[in-house]
All heavy atoms as a GROMACS GRO file, in nm:
protein
  570
    1MET      N    1   5.433  13.904  11.739
    1MET     CA    2   5.455  13.762  11.718
    1MET      C    3   5.505  13.701  11.850
    1MET      O    4   5.595  13.755  11.913
    1MET     CB    5   5.556  13.738  11.609
    1MET     CG    6   5.512  13.783  11.470
    1MET     SD    7   5.633  13.738  11.348
    1MET     CE    8   5.554  13.601  11.275
    2ASP      N    9   5.451  13.591  11.879
    2ASP     CA   10   5.493  13.526  12.003
    2ASP      C   11   5.618  13.440  11.979
    2ASP      O   12   5.653  13.408  11.866
    2ASP     CB   13   5.378  13.443  12.062
    2ASP     CG   14   5.334  13.331  11.970
    2ASP    OD1   15   5.379  13.329  11.855
    2ASP    OD2   16   5.256  13.245  12.014
    3PRO      N   17   5.688  13.403  12.084
    3PRO     CA   18   5.815  13.330  12.070
    3PRO      C   19   5.800  13.193  12.005
    3PRO      O   20   5.891  13.147  11.935
    3PRO     CB   21   5.866  13.316  12.213
    3PRO     CG   22   5.787  13.411  12.295
    3PRO     CD   23   5.662  13.443  12.221
    4ILE      N   24   5.688  13.125  12.025
    4ILE     CA   25   5.670  12.992  11.966
    4ILE      C   26   5.662  13.003  11.814
    4ILE      O   27   5.723  12.922  11.741
    4ILE     CB   28   5.546  12.923  12.025
    4ILE    CG1   29   5.568  12.896  12.174
    4ILE    CG2   30   5.514  12.795  11.949
    4ILE    CD1   31   5.448  12.837  12.243
    5THR      N   32   5.591  13.102  11.765
    5THR     CA   33   5.579  13.122  11.621
    5THR      C   34   5.716  13.154  11.560
    5THR      O   35   5.751  13.103  11.453
    5THR     CB   36   5.480  13.235  11.591
    5THR    OG1   37   5.355  13.206  11.653
    5THR    CG2   38   5.459  13.252  11.443
    6MET      N   39   5.791  13.238  11.628
    6MET     CA   40   5.926  13.274  11.580
    6MET      C   41   6.017  13.151  11.577
    6MET      O   42   6.094  13.132  11.483
    6MET     CB   43   5.987  13.382  11.668
    6MET     CG   44   5.920  13.517  11.655
    6MET     SD   45   5.936  13.586  11.491
    6MET     CE   46   6.106  13.632  11.495
    7ALA      N   47   6.008  13.066  11.680
    7ALA     CA   48   6.092  12.946  11.686
    7ALA      C   49   6.054  12.849  11.575
    7ALA      O   50   6.141  12.790  11.510
    7ALA     CB   51   6.078  12.881  11.822
    8VAL      N   52   5.924  12.831  11.551
    8VAL     CA   53   5.880  12.741  11.444
    8VAL      C   54   5.922  12.796  11.308
    8VAL      O   55   5.969  12.721  11.221
    8VAL     CB   56   5.727  12.721  11.451
    8VAL    CG1   57   5.674  12.650  11.328
    8VAL    CG2   58   5.689  12.645  11.577
    9LEU      N   59   5.910  12.925  11.289
    9LEU     CA   60   5.950  12.988  11.163
    9LEU      C   61   6.101  12.974  11.142
    9LEU      O   62   6.146  12.939  11.032
    9LEU     CB   63   5.909  13.136  11.163
    9LEU     CG   64   5.939  13.214  11.036
    9LEU    CD1   65   5.865  13.154  10.918
    9LEU    CD2   66   5.902  13.360  11.055
   10ALA      N   67   6.179  12.998  11.246
   10ALA     CA   68   6.324  12.985  11.236
   10ALA      C   69   6.365  12.841  11.208
   10ALA      O   70   6.453  12.814  11.125
   10ALA     CB   71   6.390  13.035  11.364
   11ALA      N   72   6.299  12.747  11.275
   11ALA     CA   73   6.331  12.605  11.253
   11ALA      C   74   6.297  12.563  11.110
   11ALA      O   75   6.372  12.487  11.048
   11ALA     CB   76   6.257  12.519  11.353
   12SER      N   77   6.187  12.611  11.057
   12SER     CA   78   6.149  12.573  10.921
   12SER      C   79   6.244  12.635  10.818
   12SER      O   80   6.276  12.572  10.718
   12SER     CB   81   6.005  12.612  10.892
   12SER     OG   82   5.990  12.752  10.897
   13VAL      N   83   6.289  12.757  10.844
   13VAL     CA   84   6.386  12.820  10.753
   13VAL      C   85   6.518  12.743  10.756
   13VAL      O   86   6.577  12.714  10.651
   13VAL     CB   87   6.408  12.969  10.791
   13VAL    CG1   88   6.528  13.026  10.719
   13VAL    CG2   89   6.284  13.050  10.758
   14ILE      N   90   6.564  12.706  10.875
   14ILE     CA   91   6.688  12.629  10.887
   14ILE      C   92   6.673  12.492  10.819
   14ILE      O   93   6.763  12.447  10.749
   14ILE     CB   94   6.729  12.615  11.034
   14ILE    CG1   95   6.775  12.751  11.087
   14ILE    CG2   96   6.839  12.512  11.050
   14ILE    CD1   97   6.802  12.753  11.235
   15ALA      N   98   6.558  12.428  10.837
   15ALA     CA   99   6.535  12.298  10.773
   15ALA      C  100   6.533  12.311  10.621
   15ALA      O  101   6.588  12.228  10.548
   15ALA     CB  102   6.405  12.237  10.824
   16GLY      N  103   6.469  12.416  10.571
   16GLY     CA  104   6.464  12.439  10.427
   16GLY      C  105   6.602  12.466  10.368
   16GLY      O  106   6.637  12.412  10.262
   17LEU      N  107   6.680  12.548  10.438
   17LEU     CA  108   6.815  12.575  10.390
   17LEU      C  109   6.903  12.451  10.396
   17LEU      O  110   6.984  12.426  10.307
   17LEU     CB  111   6.879  12.688  10.474
   17LEU     CG  112   6.828  12.829  10.445
   17LEU    CD1  113   6.889  12.928  10.544
   17LEU    CD2  114   6.860  12.869  10.303
   18SER      N  115   6.883  12.372  10.499
   18SER     CA  116   6.959  12.247  10.510
   18SER      C  117   6.924  12.152  10.396
   18SER      O  118   7.014  12.090  10.336
   18SER     CB  119   6.932  12.178  10.643
   18SER     OG  120   6.973  12.260  10.750
   19ALA      N  121   6.797  12.141  10.364
   19ALA     CA  122   6.754  12.053  10.255
   19ALA      C  123   6.809  12.102  10.121
   19ALA      O  124   6.855  12.023  10.038
   19ALA     CB  125   6.603  12.044  10.251
   20ALA      N  126   6.807  12.234  10.100
   20ALA     CA  127   6.859  12.290   9.976
   20ALA      C  128   7.010  12.269   9.966
   20ALA      O  129   7.063  12.235   9.858
   20ALA     CB  130   6.825  12.439   9.966
   21ALA      N  131   7.081  12.286  10.076
   21ALA     CA  132   7.226  12.265  10.076
   21ALA      C  133   7.258  12.118  10.051
   21ALA      O  134   7.350  12.086   9.975
   21ALA     CB  135   7.286  12.310  10.208
   22TRP      N  136   7.183  12.028  10.111
   22TRP     CA  137   7.205  11.885  10.091
   22TRP      C  138   7.182  11.846   9.945
   22TRP      O  139   7.261  11.774   9.885
   22TRP     CB  140   7.112  11.805  10.183
   22TRP     CG  141   7.128  11.657  10.167
   22TRP    CD1  142   7.228  11.578  10.215
   22TRP    CD2  143   7.040  11.571  10.094
   22TRP    NE1  144   7.207  11.448  10.178
   22TRP    CE2  145   7.091  11.440  10.103
   22TRP    CE3  146   6.922  11.592  10.024
   22TRP    CZ2  147   7.031  11.333  10.043
   22TRP    CZ3  148   6.861  11.483   9.965
   22TRP    CH2  149   6.916  11.356   9.974
   23ALA      N  150   7.073  11.897   9.886
   23ALA     CA  151   7.044  11.869   9.745
   23ALA      C  152   7.152  11.926   9.654
   23ALA      O  153   7.194  11.862   9.557
   23ALA     CB  154   6.907  11.925   9.708
   24GLY      N  155   7.201  12.046   9.686
   24GLY     CA  156   7.309  12.104   9.607
   24GLY      C  157   7.436  12.023   9.614
   24GLY      O  158   7.506  12.004   9.514
   25LEU      N  159   7.470  11.975   9.733
   25LEU     CA  160   7.590  11.893   9.748
   25LEU      C  161   7.577  11.760   9.674
   25LEU      O  162   7.675  11.712   9.615
   25LEU     CB  163   7.619  11.869   9.896
   25LEU     CG  164   7.676  11.991   9.971
   25LEU    CD1  165   7.686  11.959  10.120
   25LEU    CD2  166   7.811  12.030   9.916
   26LYS      N  167   7.460  11.699   9.678
   26LYS     CA  168   7.438  11.574   9.604
   26LYS      C  169   7.454  11.599   9.453
   26LYS      O  170   7.515  11.518   9.382
   26LYS     CB  171   7.299  11.518   9.633
   26LYS     CG  172   7.281  11.462   9.772
   26LYS     CD  173   7.358  11.335   9.793
   26LYS     CE  174   7.286  11.221   9.725
   26LYS     NZ  175   7.352  11.092   9.747
   27ALA      N  176   7.400  11.710   9.406
   27ALA     CA  177   7.412  11.743   9.264
   27ALA      C  178   7.558  11.768   9.227
   27ALA      O  179   7.606  11.725   9.122
   27ALA     CB  180   7.327  11.865   9.230
   28TRP      N  181   7.631  11.839   9.312
   28TRP     CA  182   7.773  11.866   9.287
   28TRP      C  183   7.853  11.737   9.282
   28TRP      O  184   7.937  11.717   9.194
   28TRP     CB  185   7.826  11.959   9.396
   28TRP     CG  186   7.972  11.988   9.385
   28TRP    CD1  187   8.070  11.941   9.465
   28TRP    CD2  188   8.035  12.071   9.289
   28TRP    NE1  189   8.191  11.989   9.424
   28TRP    CE2  190   8.174  12.070   9.317
   28TRP    CE3  191   7.991  12.146   9.181
   28TRP    CZ2  192   8.266  12.139   9.240
   28TRP    CZ3  193   8.083  12.217   9.106
   28TRP    CH2  194   8.218  12.214   9.136
   29ASN      N  195   7.827  11.645   9.376
   29ASN     CA  196   7.897  11.517   9.376
   29ASN      C  197   7.864  11.436   9.251
   29ASN      O  198   7.950  11.369   9.194
   29ASN     CB  199   7.865  11.437   9.502
   29ASN     CG  200   7.940  11.488   9.622
   29ASN    OD1  201   8.049  11.539   9.610
   29ASN    ND2  202   7.880  11.472   9.739
   30GLY      N  203   7.740  11.440   9.208
   30GLY     CA  204   7.701  11.371   9.085
   30GLY      C  205   7.772  11.428   8.964
   30GLY      O  206   7.818  11.355   8.876
   31TRP      N  207   7.785  11.561   8.959
   31TRP     CA  208   7.854  11.625   8.847
   31TRP      C  209   8.002  11.588   8.849
   31TRP      O  210   8.061  11.560   8.744
   31TRP     CB  211   7.836  11.777   8.856
   31TRP     CG  212   7.896  11.851   8.742
   31TRP    CD1  213   7.842  11.868   8.618
   31TRP    CD2  214   8.022  11.917   8.741
   31TRP    NE1  215   7.927  11.940   8.540
   31TRP    CE2  216   8.038  11.973   8.613
   31TRP    CE3  217   8.122  11.936   8.835
   31TRP    CZ2  218   8.150  12.044   8.577
   31TRP    CZ3  219   8.234  12.007   8.799
   31TRP    CH2  220   8.248  12.061   8.672
   32LEU      N  221   8.063  11.586   8.969
   32LEU     CA  222   8.203  11.546   8.978
   32LEU      C  223   8.223  11.402   8.935
   32LEU      O  224   8.322  11.370   8.867
   32LEU     CB  225   8.254  11.566   9.122
   32LEU     CG  226   8.276  11.711   9.166
   32LEU    CD1  227   8.318  11.713   9.312
   32LEU    CD2  228   8.379  11.779   9.080
   33ASP      N  229   8.133  11.313   8.972
   33ASP     CA  230   8.141  11.174   8.929
   33ASP      C  231   8.132  11.163   8.778
   33ASP      O  232   8.205  11.085   8.716
   33ASP     CB  233   8.032  11.090   8.994
   33ASP     CG  234   8.054  11.068   9.143
   33ASP    OD1  235   8.169  11.083   9.189
   33ASP    OD2  236   7.955  11.037   9.213
   34LEU      N  237   8.043  11.241   8.718
   34LEU     CA  238   8.030  11.242   8.573
   34LEU      C  239   8.159  11.286   8.507
   34LEU      O  240   8.206  11.224   8.411
   34LEU     CB  241   7.915  11.334   8.531
   34LEU     CG  242   7.896  11.356   8.382
   34LEU    CD1  243   7.850  11.226   8.316
   34LEU    CD2  244   7.798  11.467   8.357
   35LYS      N  245   8.221  11.391   8.558
   35LYS     CA  246   8.346  11.440   8.500
   35LYS      C  247   8.458  11.339   8.520
   35LYS      O  248   8.543  11.322   8.433
   35LYS     CB  249   8.385  11.575   8.562
   35LYS     CG  250   8.292  11.687   8.524
   35LYS     CD  251   8.292  11.703   8.373
   35LYS     CE  252   8.191  11.804   8.328
   35LYS     NZ  253   8.188  11.818   8.183
   36ARG      N  254   8.460  11.270   8.633
   36ARG     CA  255   8.561  11.165   8.656
   36ARG      C  256   8.545  11.053   8.553
   36ARG      O  257   8.644  11.003   8.498
   36ARG     CB  258   8.550  11.109   8.796
   36ARG     CG  259   8.611  11.195   8.901
   36ARG     CD  260   8.613  11.124   9.036
   36ARG     NE  261   8.630  11.223   9.141
   36ARG     CZ  262   8.538  11.262   9.226
   36ARG    NH1  263   8.419  11.207   9.225
   36ARG    NH2  264   8.564  11.353   9.318
   37MET      N  265   8.421  11.013   8.528
   37MET     CA  266   8.397  10.907   8.430
   37MET      C  267   8.439  10.952   8.290
   37MET      O  268   8.496  10.875   8.213
   37MET     CB  269   8.250  10.866   8.429
   37MET     CG  270   8.211  10.782   8.549
   37MET     SD  271   8.047  10.706   8.539
   37MET     CE  272   7.940  10.842   8.501
   38GLU      N  273   8.412  11.079   8.255
   38GLU     CA  274   8.453  11.130   8.124
   38GLU      C  275   8.605  11.130   8.111
   38GLU      O  276   8.658  11.094   8.007
   38GLU     CB  277   8.400  11.272   8.104
   38GLU     CG  278   8.252  11.279   8.078
   38GLU     CD  279   8.203  11.422   8.064
   38GLU    OE1  280   8.284  11.516   8.079
   38GLU    OE2  281   8.084  11.440   8.036
   39LEU      N  282   8.675  11.169   8.217
   39LEU     CA  283   8.820  11.169   8.213
   39LEU      C  284   8.875  11.028   8.200
   39LEU      O  285   8.972  11.004   8.127
   39LEU     CB  286   8.877  11.237   8.337
   39LEU     CG  287   8.863  11.389   8.342
   39LEU    CD1  288   8.908  11.441   8.477
   39LEU    CD2  289   8.942  11.453   8.231
   40GLN      N  290   8.818  10.933   8.270
   40GLN     CA  291   8.863  10.794   8.259
   40GLN      C  292   8.837  10.739   8.121
   40GLN      O  293   8.919  10.667   8.065
   40GLN     CB  294   8.794  10.707   8.364
   40GLN     CG  295   8.843  10.733   8.505
   40GLN     CD  296   8.762  10.656   8.608
   40GLN    OE1  297   8.660  10.596   8.576
   40GLN    NE2  298   8.808  10.660   8.732
   41GLN      N  299   8.724  10.774   8.063
   41GLN     CA  300   8.691  10.727   7.930
   41GLN      C  301   8.785  10.789   7.827
   41GLN      O  302   8.831  10.720   7.736
   41GLN     CB  303   8.546  10.762   7.897
   41GLN     CG  304   8.497  10.700   7.769
   41GLN     CD  305   8.350  10.730   7.747
   41GLN    OE1  306   8.296  10.827   7.799
   41GLN    NE2  307   8.284  10.647   7.669
   42ASN      N  308   8.817  10.917   7.841
   42ASN     CA  309   8.908  10.983   7.748
   42ASN      C  310   9.048  10.929   7.760
   42ASN      O  311   9.121  10.920   7.662
   42ASN     CB  312   8.908  11.134   7.771
   42ASN     CG  313   8.780  11.199   7.723
   42ASN    OD1  314   8.707  11.142   7.645
   42ASN    ND2  315   8.753  11.319   7.771
   43SER      N  316   9.092  10.892   7.881
   43SER     CA  317   9.227  10.840   7.897
   43SER      C  318   9.238  10.703   7.830
   43SER      O  319   9.345  10.664   7.785
   43SER     CB  320   9.265  10.831   8.044
   43SER     OG  321   9.186  10.735   8.110
   44GLY      N  322   9.130  10.628   7.821
   44GLY     CA  323   9.132  10.499   7.752
   44GLY      C  324   9.143  10.514   7.602
   44GLY      O  325   9.189  10.425   7.533
   45ASP      N  326   9.103  10.630   7.547
   45ASP     CA  327   9.109  10.654   7.403
   45ASP      C  328   9.249  10.692   7.357
   45ASP      O  329   9.273  10.702   7.238
   45ASP     CB  330   9.011  10.765   7.364
   45ASP     CG  331   8.866  10.724   7.385
   45ASP    OD1  332   8.841  10.603   7.395
   45ASP    OD2  333   8.781  10.813   7.393
   46ARG      N  334   9.341  10.714   7.449
   46ARG     CA  335   9.475  10.758   7.412
   46ARG      C  336   9.568  10.644   7.376
   46ARG      O  337   9.687  10.660   7.365
   46ARG     CB  338   9.536  10.839   7.526
   46ARG     CG  339   9.462  10.969   7.549
   46ARG     CD  340   9.528  11.052   7.655
   46ARG     NE  341   9.444  11.166   7.683
   46ARG     CZ  342   9.432  11.222   7.801
   46ARG    NH1  343   9.499  11.174   7.903
   46ARG    NH2  344   9.354  11.325   7.818
   47THR      N  345   9.514  10.525   7.356
   47THR     CA  346   9.596  10.411   7.319
   47THR      C  347   9.626  10.418   7.170
   47THR      O  348   9.582  10.509   7.099
   47THR     CB  349   9.523  10.280   7.352
   47THR    OG1  350   9.400  10.278   7.279
   47THR    CG2  351   9.494  10.270   7.501
   48LEU      N  352   9.700  10.323   7.121
   48LEU     CA  353   9.733  10.319   6.979
   48LEU      C  354   9.607  10.303   6.896
   48LEU      O  355   9.512  10.238   6.938
   48LEU     CB  356   9.828  10.204   6.951
   48LEU     CG  357   9.969  10.217   7.005
   48LEU    CD1  358  10.046  10.089   6.979
   48LEU    CD2  359  10.040  10.334   6.941
   49PRO      N  360   9.607  10.361   6.776
   49PRO     CA  361   9.490  10.344   6.690
   49PRO      C  362   9.481  10.198   6.645
   49PRO      O  363   9.579  10.124   6.651
   49PRO     CB  364   9.519  10.437   6.572
   49PRO     CG  365   9.665  10.460   6.574
   49PRO     CD  366   9.708  10.446   6.717
   50PRO      N  367   9.367  10.158   6.597
   50PRO     CA  368   9.354  10.019   6.550
   50PRO      C  369   9.448   9.994   6.433
   50PRO      O  370   9.498  10.085   6.369
   50PRO     CB  371   9.207  10.008   6.508
   50PRO     CG  372   9.155  10.146   6.502
   50PRO     CD  373   9.244  10.232   6.585
   51ALA      N  374   9.470   9.867   6.403
   51ALA     CA  375   9.565   9.829   6.298
   51ALA      C  376   9.528   9.890   6.164
   51ALA      O  377   9.616   9.931   6.088
   51ALA     CB  378   9.572   9.678   6.289
   52SER      N  379   9.401   9.897   6.134
   52SER     CA  380   9.361   9.954   6.005
   52SER      C  381   9.401  10.100   5.995
   52SER      O  382   9.442  10.147   5.888
   52SER     CB  383   9.210   9.939   5.984
   52SER     OG  384   9.140  10.010   6.083
   53GLY      N  385   9.394  10.173   6.106
   53GLY     CA  386   9.436  10.313   6.106
   53GLY      C  387   9.586  10.326   6.084
   53GLY      O  388   9.632  10.416   6.011
   54ARG      N  389   9.664  10.236   6.144
   54ARG     CA  390   9.809  10.241   6.125
   54ARG      C  391   9.846  10.204   5.981
   54ARG      O  392   9.937  10.261   5.923
   54ARG     CB  393   9.877  10.148   6.224
   54ARG     CG  394   9.866  10.197   6.368
   54ARG     CD  395   9.959  10.121   6.461
   54ARG     NE  396   9.941   9.977   6.460
   54ARG     CZ  397   9.867   9.909   6.545
   54ARG    NH1  398   9.802   9.972   6.640
   54ARG    NH2  399   9.857   9.779   6.537
   55ILE      N  400   9.772  10.108   5.924
   55ILE     CA  401   9.798  10.069   5.785
   55ILE      C  402   9.766  10.185   5.691
   55ILE      O  403   9.842  10.214   5.598
   55ILE     CB  404   9.718   9.943   5.748
   55ILE    CG1  405   9.772   9.822   5.826
   55ILE    CG2  406   9.721   9.916   5.599
   55ILE    CD1  407   9.687   9.698   5.816
   56GLU      N  408   9.654  10.251   5.715
   56GLU     CA  409   9.617  10.366   5.632
   56GLU      C  410   9.721  10.476   5.643
   56GLU      O  411   9.756  10.540   5.543
   56GLU     CB  412   9.480  10.419   5.673
   56GLU     CG  413   9.366  10.329   5.634
   56GLU     CD  414   9.232  10.382   5.680
   56GLU    OE1  415   9.224  10.501   5.716
   56GLU    OE2  416   9.136  10.304   5.681
   57MET      N  417   9.772  10.499   5.765
   57MET     CA  418   9.873  10.603   5.784
   57MET      C  419  10.001  10.566   5.708
   57MET      O  420  10.062  10.651   5.644
   57MET     CB  421   9.903  10.620   5.934
   57MET     CG  422   9.996  10.735   5.962
   57MET     SD  423   9.932  10.895   5.911
   57MET     CE  424   9.808  10.920   6.033
   58ALA      N  425  10.041  10.441   5.714
   58ALA     CA  426  10.160  10.397   5.642
   58ALA      C  427  10.140  10.411   5.491
   58ALA      O  428  10.232  10.453   5.418
   58ALA     CB  429  10.193  10.253   5.678
   59ASP      N  430  10.020  10.379   5.443
   59ASP     CA  431   9.989  10.393   5.302
   59ASP      C  432   9.998  10.539   5.258
   59ASP      O  433  10.054  10.571   5.153
   59ASP     CB  434   9.851  10.336   5.273
   59ASP     CG  435   9.815  10.340   5.126
   59ASP    OD1  436   9.901  10.300   5.044
   59ASP    OD2  437   9.701  10.382   5.094
   60LEU      N  438   9.943  10.628   5.340
   60LEU     CA  439   9.949  10.770   5.307
   60LEU      C  440  10.093  10.821   5.305
   60LEU      O  441  10.132  10.900   5.218
   60LEU     CB  442   9.865  10.851   5.406
   60LEU     CG  443   9.713  10.836   5.392
   60LEU    CD1  444   9.644  10.910   5.506
   60LEU    CD2  445   9.667  10.890   5.259
   61LYS      N  446  10.174  10.778   5.400
   61LYS     CA  447  10.314  10.819   5.402
   61LYS      C  448  10.387  10.769   5.278
   61LYS      O  449  10.469  10.841   5.219
   61LYS     CB  450  10.383  10.767   5.528
   61LYS     CG  451  10.342  10.840   5.653
   61LYS     CD  452  10.412  10.786   5.775
   61LYS     CE  453  10.370  10.858   5.900
   61LYS     NZ  454  10.437  10.805   6.019
   62GLU      N  455  10.357  10.648   5.235
   62GLU     CA  456  10.419  10.592   5.114
   62GLU      C  457  10.377  10.672   4.991
   62GLU      O  458  10.460  10.702   4.904
   62GLU     CB  459  10.380  10.445   5.099
   62GLU     CG  460  10.436  10.378   4.977
   62GLU     CD  461  10.587  10.365   4.979
   62GLU    OE1  462  10.646  10.369   5.088
   62GLU    OE2  463  10.646  10.351   4.871
   63ARG      N  464  10.250  10.708   4.983
   63ARG     CA  465  10.203  10.787   4.870
   63ARG      C  466  10.267  10.924   4.868
   63ARG      O  467  10.304  10.975   4.761
   63ARG     CB  468  10.050  10.799   4.876
   63ARG     CG  469   9.981  10.666   4.847
   63ARG     CD  470   9.832  10.674   4.869
   63ARG     NE  471   9.770  10.755   4.766
   63ARG     CZ  472   9.641  10.790   4.769
   63ARG    NH1  473   9.562  10.749   4.867
   63ARG    NH2  474   9.591  10.864   4.673
   64ILE      N  475  10.284  10.984   4.987
   64ILE     CA  476  10.351  11.115   4.994
   64ILE      C  477  10.495  11.103   4.948
   64ILE      O  478  10.547  11.187   4.874
   64ILE     CB  479  10.341  11.173   5.136
   64ILE    CG1  480  10.197  11.214   5.166
   64ILE    CG2  481  10.436  11.291   5.154
   64ILE    CD1  482  10.173  11.253   5.309
   65ARG      N  483  10.563  10.996   4.990
   65ARG     CA  484  10.701  10.975   4.950
   65ARG      C  485  10.712  10.962   4.799
   65ARG      O  486  10.800  11.020   4.735
   65ARG     CB  487  10.757  10.850   5.018
   65ARG     CG  488  10.906  10.830   4.998
   65ARG     CD  489  10.956  10.702   5.060
   65ARG     NE  490  10.900  10.583   4.999
   65ARG     CZ  491  10.940  10.531   4.881
   65ARG    NH1  492  11.035  10.588   4.814
   65ARG    NH2  493  10.884  10.422   4.834
   66LYS      N  494  10.618  10.888   4.738
   66LYS     CA  495  10.619  10.872   4.592
   66LYS      C  496  10.592  11.004   4.522
   66LYS      O  497  10.657  11.036   4.421
   66LYS     CB  498  10.516  10.767   4.550
   66LYS     CG  499  10.555  10.626   4.583
   66LYS     CD  500  10.449  10.528   4.538
   66LYS     CE  501  10.486  10.386   4.573
   66LYS     NZ  502  10.382  10.290   4.532
   67LEU      N  503  10.497  11.082   4.573
   67LEU     CA  504  10.468  11.212   4.512
   67LEU      C  505  10.586  11.308   4.523
   67LEU      O  506  10.615  11.382   4.430
   67LEU     CB  507  10.343  11.274   4.576
   67LEU     CG  508  10.210  11.206   4.540
   67LEU    CD1  509  10.098  11.265   4.624
   67LEU    CD2  510  10.180  11.221   4.392
   68GLU      N  511  10.655  11.304   4.636
   68GLU     CA  512  10.773  11.388   4.651
   68GLU      C  513  10.883  11.345   4.556
   68GLU      O  514  10.954  11.429   4.498
   68GLU     CB  515  10.824  11.383   4.795
   68GLU     CG  516  10.736  11.458   4.894
   68GLU     CD  517  10.777  11.438   5.038
   68GLU    OE1  518  10.854  11.343   5.068
   68GLU    OE2  519  10.731  11.517   5.122
   69ALA      N  520  10.896  11.214   4.536
   69ALA     CA  521  10.996  11.166   4.440
   69ALA      C  522  10.961  11.208   4.298
   69ALA      O  523  11.050  11.248   4.222
   69ALA     CB  524  11.005  11.014   4.451
   70ILE      N  525  10.833  11.201   4.263
   70ILE     CA  526  10.792  11.246   4.131
   70ILE      C  527  10.819  11.395   4.113
   70ILE      O  528  10.867  11.439   4.009
   70ILE     CB  529  10.643  11.213   4.107
   70ILE    CG1  530  10.624  11.062   4.098
   70ILE    CG2  531  10.591  11.282   3.981
   70ILE    CD1  532  10.479  11.019   4.096
   71ALA      N  533  10.788  11.473   4.217
   71ALA     CA  534  10.811  11.617   4.211
   71ALA      C  535  10.960  11.650   4.199
   71ALA      O  536  10.998  11.748   4.133
   71ALA     CB  537  10.752  11.686   4.334
   72ALA      N  538  11.044  11.568   4.258
   72ALA     CA  539  11.188  11.591   4.251
   72ALA      C  540  11.247  11.537   4.122
   72ALA      O  541  11.365  11.559   4.093
   72ALA     CB  542  11.256  11.527   4.372
   73GLY      N  543  11.169  11.464   4.045
   73GLY     CA  544  11.218  11.411   3.917
   73GLY      C  545  11.290  11.278   3.931
   73GLY      O  546  11.359  11.236   3.838
   74ILE      N  547  11.273  11.211   4.041
   74ILE     CA  548  11.337  11.082   4.062
   74ILE      C  549  11.241  10.974   4.015
   74ILE      O  550  11.122  10.974   4.049
   74ILE     CB  551  11.372  11.060   4.211
   74ILE    CG1  552  11.464  11.169   4.260
   74ILE    CG2  553  11.431  10.922   4.232
   74ILE    CD1  554  11.487  11.167   4.408
   75ASP      N  555  11.293  10.881   3.931
   75ASP     CA  556  11.210  10.772   3.881
   75ASP      C  557  11.217  10.655   3.978
   75ASP      O  558  11.325  10.607   4.010
   75ASP     CB  559  11.256  10.731   3.742
   75ASP     CG  560  11.159  10.637   3.674
   75ASP    OD1  561  11.040  10.640   3.712
   75ASP    OD2  562  11.202  10.560   3.587
   76LEU      N  563  11.103  10.608   4.024
   76LEU     CA  564  11.099  10.495   4.117
   76LEU      C  565  11.092  10.366   4.044
   76LEU      O  566  11.026  10.317   3.977
   76LEU     CB  567  10.982  10.510   4.216
   76LEU     CG  568  10.992  10.627   4.311
   76LEU    CD1  569  10.866  10.634   4.397
   76LEU    CD2  570  11.113  10.611   4.400
   0.00000   0.00000   0.00000
């Protein structure tokens, strides 16, 4: 093999590896952006539940209190 062929072959291998590395880094950055968006979206869900959920929770607590009173024999 002559030196020109070896140089062209080496340059094409380096170019191919560079393109593959660049594509991999772009994919990695895209995946990281996706995970960042998921984390931001999940942190927004940690707020108080809607009013209907709080009302339902209060209703359930009241029903539990009444059932416990019935079980204890206390007349409400």
